[in-house]
N, CA and C atoms of all chains as a GROMACS GRO file, in nm:
protein
  645
    1MET      N    1   9.494  20.439   6.194
    1MET     CA    2   9.452  20.358   6.078
    1MET      C    3   9.304  20.323   6.089
    2PRO      N    4   9.231  20.334   5.980
    2PRO     CA    5   9.091  20.288   5.986
    2PRO      C    6   9.087  20.138   6.017
    3GLU      N    7   8.990  20.101   6.099
    3GLU     CA    8   8.980  19.963   6.144
    3GLU      C    9   8.899  19.881   6.043
    4GLU      N   10   8.950  19.763   6.007
    4GLU     CA   11   8.878  19.678   5.912
    4GLU      C   12   8.765  19.605   5.984
    5PHE      N   13   8.653  19.582   5.916
    5PHE     CA   14   8.546  19.502   5.978
    5PHE      C   15   8.498  19.398   5.880
    6LYS      N   16   8.439  19.289   5.934
    6LYS     CA   17   8.386  19.181   5.849
    6LYS      C   18   8.241  19.212   5.813
    7PRO      N   19   8.198  19.191   5.689
    7PRO     CA   20   8.060  19.218   5.654
    7PRO      C   21   7.964  19.122   5.724
    8GLY      N   22   7.854  19.173   5.775
    8GLY     CA   23   7.753  19.089   5.841
    8GLY      C   24   7.629  19.081   5.755
    9CYS      N   25   7.516  19.050   5.817
    9CYS     CA   26   7.391  19.034   5.742
    9CYS      C   27   7.310  19.161   5.734
   10GLN      N   28   7.368  19.273   5.764
   10GLN     CA   29   7.302  19.400   5.741
   10GLN      C   30   7.409  19.502   5.710
   11ARG      N   31   7.367  19.619   5.666
   11ARG     CA   32   7.467  19.721   5.637
   11ARG      C   33   7.535  19.762   5.766
   12PRO      N   34   7.666  19.793   5.759
   12PRO     CA   35   7.735  19.835   5.881
   12PRO      C   36   7.669  19.959   5.939
   13ALA      N   37   7.653  19.960   6.072
   13ALA     CA   38   7.583  20.072   6.137
   13ALA      C   39   7.675  20.190   6.155
   14VAL      N   40   7.616  20.308   6.151
   14VAL     CA   41   7.688  20.430   6.188
   14VAL      C   42   7.675  20.444   6.338
   15LYS      N   43   7.788  20.454   6.408
   15LYS     CA   44   7.779  20.466   6.554
   15LYS      C   45   7.745  20.610   6.591
   16LYS      N   46   7.637  20.624   6.668
   16LYS     CA   47   7.601  20.759   6.714
   16LYS      C   48   7.689  20.796   6.833
   17GLN      N   49   7.758  20.908   6.823
   17GLN     CA   50   7.847  20.952   6.929
   17GLN      C   51   7.766  21.022   7.038
   18LYS      N   52   7.813  20.999   7.163
   18LYS     CA   53   7.752  21.076   7.270
   18LYS      C   54   7.814  21.215   7.268
   19GLU      N   55   7.730  21.316   7.283
   19GLU     CA   56   7.781  21.452   7.281
   19GLU      C   57   7.818  21.496   7.421
   20GLU      N   58   7.936  21.555   7.434
   20GLU     CA   59   7.975  21.604   7.565
   20GLU      C   60   7.953  21.755   7.570
   21VAL      N   61   7.878  21.797   7.667
   21VAL     CA   62   7.850  21.940   7.681
   21VAL      C   63   7.962  22.000   7.766
   22THR      N   64   7.984  22.132   7.751
   22THR     CA   65   8.100  22.197   7.814
   22THR      C   66   8.112  22.174   7.965
   23ASP      N   67   8.000  22.160   8.035
   23ASP     CA   68   8.010  22.143   8.180
   23ASP      C   69   8.040  21.997   8.220
   24GLY      N   70   8.069  21.911   8.122
   24GLY     CA   71   8.109  21.774   8.156
   24GLY      C   72   7.996  21.673   8.154
   25THR      N   73   7.870  21.719   8.150
   25THR     CA   74   7.759  21.622   8.146
   25THR      C   75   7.748  21.565   8.005
   26VAL      N   76   7.712  21.436   7.998
   26VAL     CA   77   7.705  21.369   7.868
   26VAL      C   78   7.560  21.363   7.822
   27MET      N   79   7.539  21.409   7.699
   27MET     CA   80   7.404  21.404   7.642
   27MET      C   81   7.386  21.273   7.567
   28GLU      N   82   7.279  21.201   7.594
   28GLU     CA   83   7.248  21.080   7.517
   28GLU      C   84   7.201  21.125   7.378
   29PRO      N   85   7.228  21.042   7.275
   29PRO     CA   86   7.173  21.077   7.143
   29PRO      C   87   7.021  21.089   7.152
   30VAL      N   88   6.966  21.185   7.078
   30VAL     CA   89   6.822  21.210   7.087
   30VAL      C   90   6.744  21.088   7.037
   31LYS      N   91   6.657  21.038   7.120
   31LYS     CA   92   6.573  20.924   7.082
   31LYS      C   93   6.463  20.972   6.990
   32GLU      N   94   6.444  20.900   6.879
   32GLU     CA   95   6.333  20.937   6.794
   32GLU      C   96   6.204  20.880   6.853
   33GLU      N   97   6.092  20.927   6.800
   33GLU     CA   98   5.966  20.888   6.862
   33GLU      C   99   5.949  20.735   6.865
   34GLN      N  100   5.885  20.689   6.968
   34GLN     CA  101   5.867  20.546   6.991
   34GLN      C  102   5.790  20.481   6.876
   35GLN      N  103   5.841  20.366   6.831
   35GLN     CA  104   5.768  20.293   6.728
   35GLN      C  105   5.668  20.201   6.794
   36THR      N  106   5.550  20.190   6.734
   36THR     CA  107   5.454  20.093   6.786
   36THR      C  108   5.424  19.993   6.677
   37MET      N  109   5.404  19.867   6.716
   37MET     CA  110   5.376  19.764   6.618
   37MET      C  111   5.234  19.782   6.567
   38ILE      N  112   5.215  19.762   6.438
   38ILE     CA  113   5.081  19.774   6.382
   38ILE      C  114   4.998  19.653   6.425
   39LYS      N  115   4.868  19.661   6.405
   39LYS     CA  116   4.779  19.554   6.452
   39LYS      C  117   4.719  19.477   6.335
   40VAL      N  118   4.708  19.346   6.353
   40VAL     CA  119   4.640  19.266   6.249
   40VAL      C  120   4.491  19.299   6.254
   41GLY      N  121   4.428  19.292   6.137
   41GLY     CA  122   4.285  19.325   6.129
   41GLY      C  123   4.260  19.473   6.111
   42LYS      N  124   4.368  19.552   6.109
   42LYS     CA  125   4.356  19.699   6.091
   42LYS      C  126   4.417  19.738   5.956
   43PRO      N  127   4.379  19.856   5.903
   43PRO     CA  128   4.433  19.898   5.773
   43PRO      C  129   4.586  19.912   5.774
   44ALA      N  130   4.648  19.870   5.664
   44ALA     CA  131   4.793  19.886   5.649
   44ALA      C  132   4.825  20.035   5.634
   45PRO      N  133   4.930  20.085   5.702
   45PRO     CA  134   4.966  20.227   5.687
   45PRO      C  135   4.992  20.260   5.539
   46PRO      N  136   4.925  20.364   5.487
   46PRO     CA  137   4.943  20.398   5.345
   46PRO      C  138   5.083  20.454   5.320
   47PHE      N  139   5.138  20.428   5.202
   47PHE     CA  140   5.267  20.486   5.166
   47PHE      C  141   5.282  20.495   5.015
   48SER      N  142   5.375  20.580   4.974
   48SER     CA  143   5.415  20.591   4.836
   48SER      C  144   5.567  20.591   4.838
   49ALA      N  145   5.630  20.511   4.751
   49ALA     CA  146   5.776  20.500   4.756
   49ALA      C  147   5.834  20.483   4.616
   50PRO      N  148   5.955  20.540   4.594
   50PRO     CA  149   6.022  20.516   4.467
   50PRO      C  150   6.065  20.370   4.459
   51ALA      N  151   6.065  20.314   4.338
   51ALA     CA  152   6.099  20.172   4.324
   51ALA      C  153   6.168  20.147   4.191
   52PHE      N  154   6.242  20.034   4.187
   52PHE     CA  155   6.297  19.985   4.062
   52PHE      C  156   6.211  19.867   4.019
   53PHE      N  157   6.155  19.870   3.897
   53PHE     CA  158   6.062  19.766   3.854
   53PHE      C  159   6.067  19.753   3.703
   54GLU      N  160   6.095  19.634   3.655
   54GLU     CA  161   6.100  19.603   3.512
   54GLU      C  162   6.187  19.701   3.434
   55GLY      N  163   6.304  19.727   3.489
   55GLY     CA  164   6.401  19.811   3.418
   55GLY      C  165   6.377  19.960   3.429
   56LYS      N  166   6.271  20.000   3.504
   56LYS     CA  167   6.240  20.144   3.514
   56LYS      C  168   6.237  20.189   3.659
   57PHE      N  169   6.251  20.319   3.679
   57PHE     CA  170   6.230  20.378   3.810
   57PHE      C  171   6.087  20.430   3.815
   58VAL      N  172   6.008  20.383   3.911
   58VAL     CA  173   5.866  20.418   3.919
   58VAL      C  174   5.829  20.457   4.062
   59ASN      N  175   5.712  20.516   4.078
   59ASN     CA  176   5.660  20.541   4.212
   59ASN      C  177   5.552  20.439   4.242
   60VAL      N  178   5.563  20.373   4.355
   60VAL     CA  179   5.466  20.271   4.394
   60VAL      C  180   5.381  20.325   4.507
   61ASP      N  181   5.248  20.324   4.488
   61ASP     CA  182   5.157  20.366   4.593
   61ASP      C  183   5.077  20.244   4.638
   62LEU      N  184   5.077  20.218   4.767
   62LEU     CA  185   5.008  20.098   4.817
   62LEU      C  186   4.861  20.097   4.773
   63SER      N  187   4.800  20.216   4.765
   63SER     CA  188   4.657  20.222   4.732
   63SER      C  189   4.627  20.166   4.592
   64GLU      N  190   4.730  20.165   4.504
   64GLU     CA  191   4.710  20.109   4.369
   64GLU      C  192   4.688  19.957   4.374
   65TYR      N  193   4.717  19.897   4.488
   65TYR     CA  194   4.706  19.751   4.499
   65TYR      C  195   4.576  19.707   4.566
   66LYS      N  196   4.484  19.803   4.586
   66LYS     CA  197   4.352  19.764   4.638
   66LYS      C  198   4.290  19.664   4.542
   67GLY      N  199   4.230  19.557   4.596
   67GLY     CA  200   4.174  19.453   4.511
   67GLY      C  201   4.269  19.338   4.486
   68LYS      N  202   4.395  19.355   4.533
   68LYS     CA  203   4.494  19.248   4.517
   68LYS      C  204   4.550  19.211   4.653
   69TRP      N  205   4.605  19.089   4.662
   69TRP     CA  206   4.678  19.049   4.781
   69TRP      C  207   4.820  19.102   4.770
   70VAL      N  208   4.871  19.161   4.878
   70VAL     CA  209   5.006  19.218   4.878
   70VAL      C  210   5.092  19.149   4.983
   71LEU      N  211   5.212  19.107   4.943
   71LEU     CA  212   5.312  19.058   5.037
   71LEU      C  213   5.420  19.166   5.043
   72LEU      N  214   5.423  19.240   5.152
   72LEU     CA  215   5.517  19.351   5.168
   72LEU      C  216   5.634  19.303   5.254
   73CYS      N  217   5.754  19.300   5.194
   73CYS     CA  218   5.872  19.248   5.264
   73CYS      C  219   5.978  19.355   5.283
   74PHE      N  220   6.019  19.374   5.407
   74PHE     CA  221   6.132  19.462   5.438
   74PHE      C  222   6.255  19.374   5.459
   75TYR      N  223   6.373  19.427   5.428
   75TYR     CA  224   6.497  19.352   5.451
   75TYR      C  225   6.610  19.448   5.482
   76PRO      N  226   6.717  19.396   5.546
   76PRO     CA  227   6.820  19.487   5.599
   76PRO      C  228   6.906  19.558   5.494
   77GLY      N  229   6.916  19.506   5.374
   77GLY     CA  230   6.996  19.580   5.278
   77GLY      C  231   7.031  19.501   5.154
   78ASP      N  232   7.046  19.572   5.041
   78ASP     CA  233   7.088  19.508   4.916
   78ASP      C  234   7.227  19.445   4.935
   79PHE      N  235   7.251  19.338   4.865
   79PHE     CA  236   7.380  19.268   4.865
   79PHE      C  237   7.412  19.203   4.999
   80THR      N  238   7.312  19.191   5.088
   80THR     CA  239   7.336  19.110   5.209
   80THR      C  240   7.313  18.965   5.173
   81PHE      N  241   7.347  18.876   5.265
   81PHE     CA  242   7.364  18.736   5.225
   81PHE      C  243   7.238  18.650   5.227
   82VAL      N  244   7.145  18.674   5.319
   82VAL     CA  245   7.031  18.582   5.327
   82VAL      C  246   6.900  18.652   5.293
   83MET      N  247   6.143  19.610   5.003
   83MET     CA  248   6.161  19.744   5.060
   83MET      C  249   6.283  19.744   5.152
   84SER      N  250   6.374  19.838   5.126
   84SER     CA  251   6.488  19.855   5.217
   84SER      C  252   6.527  20.002   5.213
   85VAL      N  253   6.625  20.040   5.294
   85VAL     CA  254   6.666  20.180   5.298
   85VAL      C  255   6.760  20.214   5.181
   86ASP      N  256   6.794  20.115   5.099
   86ASP     CA  257   6.883  20.141   4.985
   86ASP      C  258   6.811  20.226   4.879
   87SER      N  259   6.889  20.298   4.801
   87SER     CA  260   6.831  20.380   4.694
   87SER      C  261   6.787  20.291   4.577
   88VAL      N  262   6.702  20.346   4.490
   88VAL     CA  263   6.658  20.269   4.372
   88VAL      C  264   6.776  20.238   4.280
   89PHE      N  265   6.880  20.319   4.286
   89PHE     CA  266   6.998  20.294   4.202
   89PHE      C  267   7.071  20.167   4.249
   90VAL      N  268   7.083  20.154   4.381
   90VAL     CA  269   7.146  20.032   4.435
   90VAL      C  270   7.057  19.910   4.407
   91HIS      N  271   6.924  19.929   4.417
   91HIS     CA  272   6.832  19.819   4.383
   91HIS      C  273   6.858  19.770   4.240
   92LYS      N  274   6.875  19.866   4.149
   92LYS     CA  275   6.900  19.830   4.008
   92LYS      C  276   7.030  19.750   3.996
   93MET      N  277   7.134  19.798   4.063
   93MET     CA  278   7.263  19.727   4.056
   93MET      C  279   7.252  19.586   4.112
   94TRP      N  280   7.176  19.572   4.224
   94TRP     CA  281   7.162  19.438   4.286
   94TRP      C  282   7.085  19.346   4.192
   95ASN      N  283   6.978  19.400   4.132
   95ASN     CA  284   6.900  19.320   4.036
   95ASN      C  285   6.988  19.280   3.918
   96ASP      N  286   7.057  19.380   3.859
   96ASP     CA  287   7.130  19.355   3.735
   96ASP      C  288   7.250  19.263   3.756
   97HIS      N  289   7.320  19.280   3.869
   97HIS     CA  290   7.447  19.210   3.885
   97HIS      C  291   7.441  19.083   3.968
   98GLU      N  292   7.333  19.064   4.044
   98GLU     CA  293   7.329  18.942   4.126
   98GLU      C  294   7.196  18.868   4.115
   99LEU      N  295   7.085  18.937   4.150
   99LEU     CA  296   6.957  18.866   4.159
   99LEU      C  297   6.911  18.810   4.025
  100SER      N  298   6.930  18.886   3.917
  100SER     CA  299   6.886  18.839   3.786
  100SER      C  300   6.967  18.717   3.742
  101LYS      N  301   7.087  18.701   3.798
  101LYS     CA  302   7.167  18.582   3.766
  101LYS      C  303   7.118  18.460   3.843
  102MET      N  304   7.058  18.484   3.962
  102MET     CA  305   7.004  18.373   4.042
  102MET      C  306   6.878  18.316   3.978
  103ILE      N  307   6.793  18.403   3.924
  103ILE     CA  308   6.662  18.356   3.874
  103ILE      C  309   6.650  18.367   3.722
  104GLU      N  310   6.757  18.409   3.658
  104GLU     CA  311   6.764  18.419   3.510
  104GLU      C  312   6.656  18.508   3.452
  105LYS      N  313   6.613  18.606   3.527
  105LYS     CA  314   6.524  18.713   3.477
  105LYS      C  315   6.528  18.825   3.581
  106ASP      N  316   6.460  18.938   3.548
  106ASP     CA  317   6.456  19.048   3.646
  106ASP      C  318   6.363  19.012   3.761
  107ILE      N  319   6.384  19.078   3.875
  107ILE     CA  320   6.293  19.061   3.988
  107ILE      C  321   6.152  19.101   3.944
  108PRO      N  322   6.054  19.012   3.960
  108PRO     CA  323   5.922  19.036   3.900
  108PRO      C  324   5.827  19.124   3.982
  109PHE      N  325   5.879  19.190   4.086
  109PHE     CA  326   5.795  19.280   4.165
  109PHE      C  327   5.875  19.407   4.194
  110PRO      N  328   5.807  19.518   4.230
  110PRO     CA  329   5.880  19.643   4.257
  110PRO      C  330   5.973  19.632   4.378
  111MET      N  331   6.095  19.682   4.360
  111MET     CA  332   6.190  19.690   4.472
  111MET      C  333   6.183  19.833   4.524
  112CYS      N  334   6.114  19.853   4.636
  112CYS     CA  335   6.089  19.988   4.687
  112CYS      C  336   6.205  20.039   4.771
  113SER      N  337   6.219  20.170   4.772
  113SER     CA  338   6.325  20.235   4.847
  113SER      C  339   6.265  20.320   4.959
  114ASP      N  340   6.321  20.307   5.078
  114ASP     CA  341   6.269  20.380   5.195
  114ASP      C  342   6.384  20.443   5.272
  115PRO      N  343   6.452  20.543   5.211
  115PRO     CA  344   6.566  20.604   5.278
  115PRO      C  345   6.521  20.670   5.409
  116GLY      N  346   6.597  20.647   5.516
  116GLY     CA  347   6.559  20.705   5.644
  116GLY      C  348   6.460  20.619   5.721
  117GLY      N  349   6.407  20.515   5.657
  117GLY     CA  350   6.320  20.422   5.729
  117GLY      C  351   6.185  20.478   5.768
  118THR      N  352   6.134  20.577   5.693
  118THR     CA  353   6.005  20.639   5.728
  118THR      C  354   5.892  20.537   5.724
  119ILE      N  355   5.889  20.457   5.615
  119ILE     CA  356   5.781  20.359   5.602
  119ILE      C  357   5.804  20.245   5.702
  120GLY      N  358   5.931  20.204   5.715
  120GLY     CA  359   5.965  20.099   5.812
  120GLY      C  360   5.923  20.136   5.954
  121THR      N  361   5.934  20.265   5.987
  121THR     CA  362   5.893  20.312   6.120
  121THR      C  363   5.741  20.300   6.135
  122MET      N  364   5.666  20.335   6.028
  122MET     CA  365   5.519  20.323   6.034
  122MET      C  366   5.477  20.178   6.056
  123TYR      N  367   5.556  20.086   6.001
  123TYR     CA  368   5.523  19.944   6.014
  123TYR      C  369   5.589  19.881   6.137
  124GLY      N  370   5.666  19.960   6.212
  124GLY     CA  371   5.721  19.913   6.340
  124GLY      C  372   5.841  19.821   6.329
  125ILE      N  373   5.910  19.820   6.214
  125ILE     CA  374   6.020  19.725   6.197
  125ILE      C  375   6.154  19.794   6.169
  126TYR      N  376   6.160  19.927   6.182
  126TYR     CA  377   6.285  19.999   6.155
  126TYR      C  378   6.376  19.993   6.277
  127ASP      N  379   6.501  19.952   6.254
  127ASP     CA  380   6.600  19.946   6.361
  127ASP      C  381   6.682  20.075   6.358
  128GLU      N  382   6.647  20.167   6.449
  128GLU     CA  383   6.712  20.299   6.451
  128GLU      C  384   6.862  20.289   6.474
  129GLU      N  385   6.901  20.197   6.563
  129GLU     CA  386   7.042  20.186   6.599
  129GLU      C  387   7.127  20.146   6.479
  130GLY      N  388   7.078  20.046   6.404
  130GLY     CA  389   7.154  19.998   6.289
  130GLY      C  390   7.126  20.079   6.163
  131GLY      N  391   7.018  20.160   6.166
  131GLY     CA  392   6.981  20.237   6.048
  131GLY      C  393   6.929  20.150   5.935
  132VAL      N  394   6.876  20.032   5.969
  132VAL     CA  395   6.824  19.941   5.866
  132VAL      C  396   6.686  19.888   5.904
  133GLU      N  397   6.622  19.823   5.808
  133GLU     CA  398   6.492  19.761   5.834
  133GLU      C  399   6.513  19.613   5.862
  134THR      N  400   6.444  19.562   5.964
  134THR     CA  401   6.454  19.420   5.997
  134THR      C  402   6.367  19.342   5.899
  135ARG      N  403   6.373  19.208   5.908
  135ARG     CA  404   6.300  19.127   5.810
  135ARG      C  405   6.151  19.119   5.846
  136GLY      N  406   6.080  19.227   5.820
  136GLY     CA  407   5.935  19.232   5.844
  136GLY      C  408   5.860  19.191   5.718
  137ARG      N  409   5.761  19.103   5.735
  137ARG     CA  410   5.683  19.057   5.620
  137ARG      C  411   5.534  19.067   5.653
  138PHE      N  412   5.461  19.143   5.570
  138PHE     CA  413   5.321  19.173   5.600
  138PHE      C  414   5.231  19.120   5.489
  139ILE      N  415   5.121  19.056   5.528
  139ILE     CA  416   5.020  19.012   5.431
  139ILE      C  417   4.906  19.112   5.437
  140ILE      N  418   4.880  19.178   5.323
  140ILE     CA  419   4.775  19.281   5.316
  140ILE      C  420   4.667  19.231   5.220
  141ASP      N  421   4.543  19.231   5.264
  141ASP     CA  422   4.435  19.173   5.182
  141ASP      C  423   4.382  19.275   5.080
  142PRO      N  424   4.291  19.232   4.991
  142PRO     CA  425   4.243  19.322   4.884
  142PRO      C  426   4.172  19.449   4.937
  143ASP      N  427   4.131  19.451   5.063
  143ASP     CA  428   4.072  19.572   5.120
  143ASP      C  429   4.177  19.661   5.188
  144GLY      N  430   4.304  19.620   5.183
  144GLY     CA  431   4.409  19.699   5.247
  144GLY      C  432   4.424  19.670   5.395
  145ILE      N  433   4.368  19.558   5.441
  145ILE     CA  434   4.375  19.522   5.582
  145ILE      C  435   4.494  19.427   5.605
  146VAL      N  436   4.572  19.454   5.711
  146VAL     CA  437   4.683  19.366   5.746
  146VAL      C  438   4.627  19.238   5.808
  147GLN      N  439   4.651  19.124   5.745
  147GLN     CA  440   4.601  18.997   5.799
  147GLN      C  441   4.706  18.925   5.882
  148GLY      N  442   4.833  18.952   5.856
  148GLY     CA  443   4.937  18.885   5.935
  148GLY      C  444   5.072  18.945   5.910
  149TYR      N  445   5.165  18.921   6.003
  149TYR     CA  446   5.303  18.964   5.981
  149TYR      C  447   5.400  18.876   6.058
  150GLU      N  448   5.526  18.885   6.017
  150GLU     CA  449   5.635  18.811   6.082
  150GLU      C  450   5.756  18.904   6.079
  151VAL      N  451   5.832  18.908   6.187
  151VAL     CA  452   5.951  18.994   6.191
  151VAL      C  453   6.070  18.913   6.242
  152LEU      N  454   6.180  18.913   6.166
  152LEU     CA  455   6.301  18.840   6.205
  152LEU      C  456   6.419  18.937   6.210
  153THR      N  457   6.518  18.905   6.295
  153THR     CA  458   6.642  18.983   6.293
  153THR      C  459   6.724  18.942   6.169
  154PRO      N  460   6.822  19.024   6.129
  154PRO     CA  461   6.887  19.005   5.999
  154PRO      C  462   6.948  18.868   5.967
  155PRO      N  463   7.012  18.794   6.059
  155PRO     CA  464   7.086  18.676   6.011
  155PRO      C  465   7.002  18.556   5.967
  156VAL      N  466   6.871  18.556   5.997
  156VAL     CA  467   6.789  18.439   5.961
  156VAL      C  468   6.691  18.477   5.850
  157GLY      N  469   6.697  18.401   5.742
  157GLY     CA  470   6.610  18.426   5.627
  157GLY      C  471   6.470  18.371   5.648
  158ARG      N  472   6.379  18.415   5.562
  158ARG     CA  473   6.239  18.374   5.574
  158ARG      C  474   6.211  18.242   5.505
  159ASN      N  475   6.090  18.188   5.526
  159ASN     CA  476   6.044  18.071   5.453
  159ASN      C  477   5.935  18.116   5.356
  160VAL      N  478   5.972  18.125   5.230
  160VAL     CA  479   5.879  18.178   5.130
  160VAL      C  480   5.755  18.090   5.118
  161GLU      N  481   5.776  17.957   5.126
  161GLU     CA  482   5.662  17.866   5.115
  161GLU      C  483   5.560  17.890   5.226
  162GLU      N  484   5.608  17.921   5.345
  162GLU     CA  485   5.517  17.947   5.456
  162GLU      C  486   5.436  18.076   5.431
  163SER      N  487   5.500  18.176   5.373
  163SER     CA  488   5.427  18.300   5.340
  163SER      C  489   5.317  18.270   5.239
  164ILE      N  490   5.350  18.189   5.138
  164ILE     CA  491   5.252  18.156   5.034
  164ILE      C  492   5.138  18.073   5.094
  165ARG      N  493   5.174  17.980   5.184
  165ARG     CA  494   5.072  17.898   5.252
  165ARG      C  495   4.974  17.988   5.328
  166GLN      N  496   5.028  18.087   5.398
  166GLN     CA  497   4.942  18.178   5.475
  166GLN      C  498   4.850  18.259   5.383
  167VAL      N  499   4.904  18.307   5.271
  167VAL     CA  500   4.821  18.383   5.178
  167VAL      C  501   4.707  18.293   5.128
  168LYS      N  502   4.739  18.167   5.093
  168LYS     CA  503   4.636  18.074   5.044
  168LYS      C  504   4.530  18.049   5.152
  169ALA      N  505   4.572  18.038   5.276
  169ALA     CA  506   4.478  18.016   5.386
  169ALA      C  507   4.386  18.137   5.402
  170PHE      N  508   4.443  18.260   5.398
  170PHE     CA  509   4.359  18.380   5.411
  170PHE      C  510   4.265  18.394   5.292
  171GLN      N  511   4.312  18.351   5.174
  171GLN     CA  512   4.225  18.357   5.056
  171GLN      C  513   4.107  18.260   5.070
  172LEU      N  514   4.133  18.141   5.126
  172LEU     CA  515   4.026  18.044   5.147
  172LEU      C  516   3.922  18.097   5.245
  173VAL      N  517   3.971  18.154   5.355
  173VAL     CA  518   3.881  18.209   5.457
  173VAL      C  519   3.796  18.321   5.398
  174ARG      N  520   3.861  18.406   5.319
  174ARG     CA  521   3.789  18.519   5.257
  174ARG      C  522   3.684  18.470   5.159
  175ALA      N  523   3.721  18.369   5.075
  175ALA     CA  524   3.627  18.316   4.976
  175ALA      C  525   3.506  18.252   5.044
  176SER      N  526   3.528  18.197   5.165
  176SER     CA  527   3.416  18.132   5.236
  176SER      C  528   3.335  18.235   5.316
  177LYS      N  529   3.370  18.362   5.305
  177LYS     CA  530   3.309  18.471   5.382
  177LYS      C  531   3.314  18.442   5.532
  178GLY      N  532   3.424  18.382   5.574
  178GLY     CA  533   3.443  18.359   5.717
  178GLY      C  534   3.373  18.237   5.773
  179THR      N  535   3.309  18.156   5.686
  179THR     CA  536   3.241  18.036   5.738
  179THR      C  537   3.339  17.921   5.759
  180GLU      N  538   3.460  17.931   5.697
  180GLU     CA  539   3.559  17.825   5.714
  180GLU      C  540   3.684  17.882   5.779
  181ALA      N  541   3.755  17.794   5.851
  181ALA     CA  542   3.879  17.832   5.917
  181ALA      C  543   3.982  17.722   5.893
  182THR      N  544   4.110  17.761   5.886
  182THR     CA  545   4.214  17.662   5.859
  182THR      C  546   4.287  17.628   5.989
  183PRO      N  547   4.280  17.502   6.031
  183PRO     CA  548   4.347  17.464   6.157
  183PRO      C  549   4.499  17.459   6.141
  184SER      N  550   4.568  17.443   6.253
  184SER     CA  551   4.714  17.435   6.257
  184SER      C  552   4.766  17.336   6.153
  185GLY      N  553   4.869  17.377   6.079
  185GLY     CA  554   4.932  17.288   5.982
  185GLY      C  555   4.856  17.274   5.852
  186TRP      N  556   4.746  17.351   5.837
  186TRP     CA  557   4.668  17.341   5.712
  186TRP      C  558   4.751  17.380   5.592
  187LYS      N  559   4.731  17.308   5.484
  187LYS     CA  560   4.778  17.354   5.353
  187LYS      C  561   4.676  17.306   5.252
  188PRO      N  562   4.682  17.360   5.127
  188PRO     CA  563   4.579  17.324   5.030
  188PRO      C  564   4.560  17.173   5.020
  189GLY      N  565   4.434  17.130   5.026
  189GLY     CA  566   4.402  16.987   5.019
  189GLY      C  567   4.372  16.928   5.155
  190LYS      N  568   4.420  16.994   5.262
  190LYS     CA  569   4.394  16.942   5.396
  190LYS      C  570   4.259  16.992   5.447
  191LYS      N  571   4.213  16.926   5.554
  191LYS     CA  572   4.081  16.954   5.609
  191LYS      C  573   4.066  17.096   5.664
  192VAL      N  574   3.954  17.160   5.633
  192VAL     CA  575   3.922  17.289   5.694
  192VAL      C  576   3.812  17.268   5.797
  193LEU      N  577   3.796  17.361   5.887
  193LEU     CA  578   3.692  17.350   5.990
  193LEU      C  579   3.584  17.456   5.965
  194LYS      N  580   3.460  17.421   5.998
  194LYS     CA  581   3.349  17.516   5.988
  194LYS      C  582   3.303  17.549   6.129
  195PRO      N  583   3.352  17.661   6.183
  195PRO     CA  584   3.317  17.694   6.322
  195PRO      C  585   3.165  17.707   6.340
  196SER      N  586   3.114  17.642   6.445
  196SER     CA  587   2.970  17.649   6.477
  196SER      C  588   2.955  17.609   6.623
  197PRO      N  589   2.839  17.637   6.682
  197PRO     CA  590   2.820  17.596   6.822
  197PRO      C  591   2.845  17.446   6.839
  198GLY      N  592   2.807  17.364   6.740
  198GLY     CA  593   2.824  17.220   6.751
  198GLY      C  594   2.968  17.175   6.752
  199LEU      N  595   3.057  17.260   6.704
  199LEU     CA  596   3.199  17.222   6.697
  199LEU      C  597   3.271  17.244   6.831
  200VAL      N  598   3.207  17.322   6.917
  200VAL     CA  599   3.269  17.351   7.047
  200VAL      C  600   3.288  17.220   7.124
  201GLY      N  601   3.410  17.193   7.162
  201GLY     CA  602   3.440  17.071   7.237
  201GLY      C  603   3.448  16.947   7.152
  202ASN      N  604   3.425  16.962   7.021
  202ASN     CA  605   3.424  16.845   6.932
  202ASN      C  606   3.530  16.847   6.823
  203VAL      N  607   3.623  16.942   6.834
  203VAL     CA  608   3.728  16.950   6.733
  203VAL      C  609   3.806  16.817   6.729
  204TRP      N  610   3.821  16.751   6.843
  204TRP     CA  611   3.897  16.625   6.850
  204TRP      C  612   3.838  16.517   6.760
  205LYS      N  613   3.706  16.527   6.732
  205LYS     CA  614   3.644  16.429   6.642
  205LYS      C  615   3.674  16.460   6.496
  206GLU      N  616   3.692  16.590   6.469
  206GLU     CA  617   3.706  16.637   6.331
  206GLU      C  618   3.851  16.645   6.284
  207TRP      N  619   3.942  16.660   6.380
  207TRP     CA  620   4.079  16.696   6.342
  207TRP      C  621   4.177  16.625   6.433
  208LYS      N  622   4.278  16.562   6.373
  208LYS     CA  623   4.380  16.489   6.451
  208LYS      C  624   4.509  16.570   6.458
  209VAL      N  625   4.581  16.558   6.569
  209VAL     CA  626   4.705  16.634   6.589
  209VAL      C  627   4.806  16.606   6.477
  210THR      N  628   4.806  16.484   6.423
  210THR     CA  629   4.902  16.451   6.316
  210THR      C  630   4.885  16.544   6.194
  211GLU      N  631   4.763  16.599   6.179
  211GLU     CA  632   4.740  16.689   6.065
  211GLU      C  633   4.812  16.823   6.080
  212ALA      N  634   4.864  16.850   6.201
  212ALA     CA  635   4.939  16.973   6.223
  212ALA      C  636   5.079  16.964   6.161
  213PHE      N  637   5.121  16.841   6.129
  213PHE     CA  638   5.257  16.822   6.079
  213PHE      C  639   5.255  16.769   5.936
  214ASP      N  640   5.365  16.794   5.865
  214ASP     CA  641   5.382  16.730   5.735
  214ASP      C  642   5.418  16.584   5.762
  215GLU      N  643   5.388  16.500   5.665
  215GLU     CA  644   5.419  16.356   5.678
  215GLU      C  645   5.565  16.334   5.717
   0.00000   0.00000   0.00000
């Protein structure tokens, strides 16, 4: 039977399975490249992303906001609680 | 910005958020499937496949002036974000001649860094000003 879980403050994670190779050794899931924290006083990494805005689907490019103050907020997922 | 698609953003706006504020969300809700942008900003949680609560203040030149990162269960303080933006705006308008001490908010005392202020901040600024009344 599928196991029931309680919703938390982020989307439920997909568990990465360890792969077992034929000779019995266990392969760890491949680590993606190391993330480094960006630095204050340095340029914000440029990006372009699809967005929902004023009833339309649009493409947002950070460079279009030059000349304005930007508050860029990331969050764990739509329909989460806080 | 989250890893959700723009379609889910629309549903969240239409069915929940617009009911909280009685209008549509007044800023773009960006989609970052796979966390590519979140990874560039250093806040993508690979294990959970989600973005943590990273908040970045970017000035009119595209320079990151500040950020805050929280794990999912604790929400942000919007007023504090606005206070920080106002403080950075004041510093920028003064061309760096003014600085906002701990606990500053609009109307409170600012400091003008100079050789004469070294060792004399205690005359200009009281610890009580770091706190709200």
